[in-house]
C-alpha atoms as one frame of an Amber mdcrd trajectory, in Angstrom:
protein
 -12.951   5.483  14.308 -12.554   2.708  11.780 -10.468   0.303  13.860 -12.957
   0.299  16.727 -15.842  -0.781  14.562 -16.638  -4.433  14.981 -19.539  -4.806
  12.617 -20.835  -7.600  10.455 -21.377  -6.648   6.836 -23.789  -8.509   4.599
 -24.656  -8.386   0.922 -26.233  -5.043   0.037 -24.814  -3.139   3.028 -23.372
   0.338   2.547 -20.735   2.076   4.678 -20.290   5.825   4.266 -17.325   7.962
   5.340 -17.886  11.703   5.595 -16.141  13.924   3.051 -13.519  16.162   4.627
 -12.728  13.575   7.326  -9.217  12.274   7.961  -8.962   8.959   9.783  -5.440
   9.224  11.240  -3.648   6.041  12.320  -6.596   3.982  11.121  -7.237   1.268
   8.576 -10.012  -0.812   7.078  -9.346  -4.562   7.093 -12.117  -6.889   5.959
 -11.857 -10.663   6.087 -14.352 -13.140   4.685 -16.870 -10.408   3.861 -19.025
 -11.307   0.903 -21.442  -9.290  -1.131 -23.067 -10.658  -4.266 -23.064  -9.540
  -7.878 -26.621  -8.290  -7.426 -25.987  -6.763  -3.978 -22.350  -5.742  -3.476
 -21.114  -4.220  -0.239 -20.346  -0.562  -0.976 -17.941   1.715   0.896 -18.298
   5.289  -0.300 -18.153   8.958   0.677 -21.072  11.165   1.660 -21.526  14.855
   2.328 -20.725  18.098   0.528 -19.447  17.122  -2.924 -17.100  20.135  -2.916
 -15.327  18.849   0.223 -12.237  16.659   0.009 -12.621  12.912  -0.150 -12.408
  11.115   3.179  -8.814   9.975   3.808  -7.766   6.789   5.565  -4.290   7.764
   6.811  -2.848   4.525   8.148   0.546   5.992   9.085   2.169   2.588   9.639
  -0.729   1.061  11.552  -2.893  -1.696  10.055  -0.245  -4.371  10.568  -0.940
  -7.885   9.333   1.136 -10.928   8.350   1.381 -11.907   4.705   2.973 -14.988
   3.175   2.653 -15.558  -0.552   4.614 -18.793  -0.200   7.182 -17.827  -2.812
   9.374 -14.905  -3.745   7.760 -12.383  -6.045   8.936 -10.915  -9.334  10.785
  -8.072  -7.623  13.181  -8.434  -4.696  11.803  -5.160  -3.272   8.375  -6.745
  -2.713   7.866  -8.282   0.703   6.452 -11.756   0.156   6.511 -12.916   3.770
   6.387 -10.861   6.933   4.494  -8.114   8.672   3.231  -5.294   6.487   0.941
  -2.311   6.897  -2.089  -1.689   4.685  -4.670   1.075   4.648  -7.254  -1.242
   3.120  -7.090  -5.028   3.188  -9.687  -7.251   1.546  -8.897 -10.851   2.501
 -11.107 -13.609   1.071 -13.759 -11.013   0.199 -16.149 -10.906  -2.736 -18.127
  -8.123  -4.393 -16.797  -5.208  -2.357 -16.934  -1.768  -4.011 -14.721   1.082
  -2.793 -15.657   4.481  -4.213 -14.449   8.020  -3.506 -12.072   7.057  -0.673
  -8.503   8.372  -0.522  -5.861   6.455   1.376  -2.259   6.916   2.394   0.210
   5.155   4.623   2.388   8.120   5.491   2.192  10.931   7.972  -0.041  13.783
   6.732
């Protein structure tokens, strides 16, 4: 389960999610995680290449508070308040996401 993982990632680390897996009600939020240009942190799929991509199905979980400090170009965009995200990279550098599907609705 993604949310239960409390791991420290360092430059050059790789995280693999199995193809065909669905991570229901889960999310991947990274804060302050930094790879380097020479050694990015990679999150990718593994397994049978004919199987479906792994899916992070957040389904309204993954709540965090955002505040851009000003209204955005579209009144429909939430610029301050609690929002839900399948993947959040906050103050991160050199993170590569490959072959991962994500949704924030009930599958």
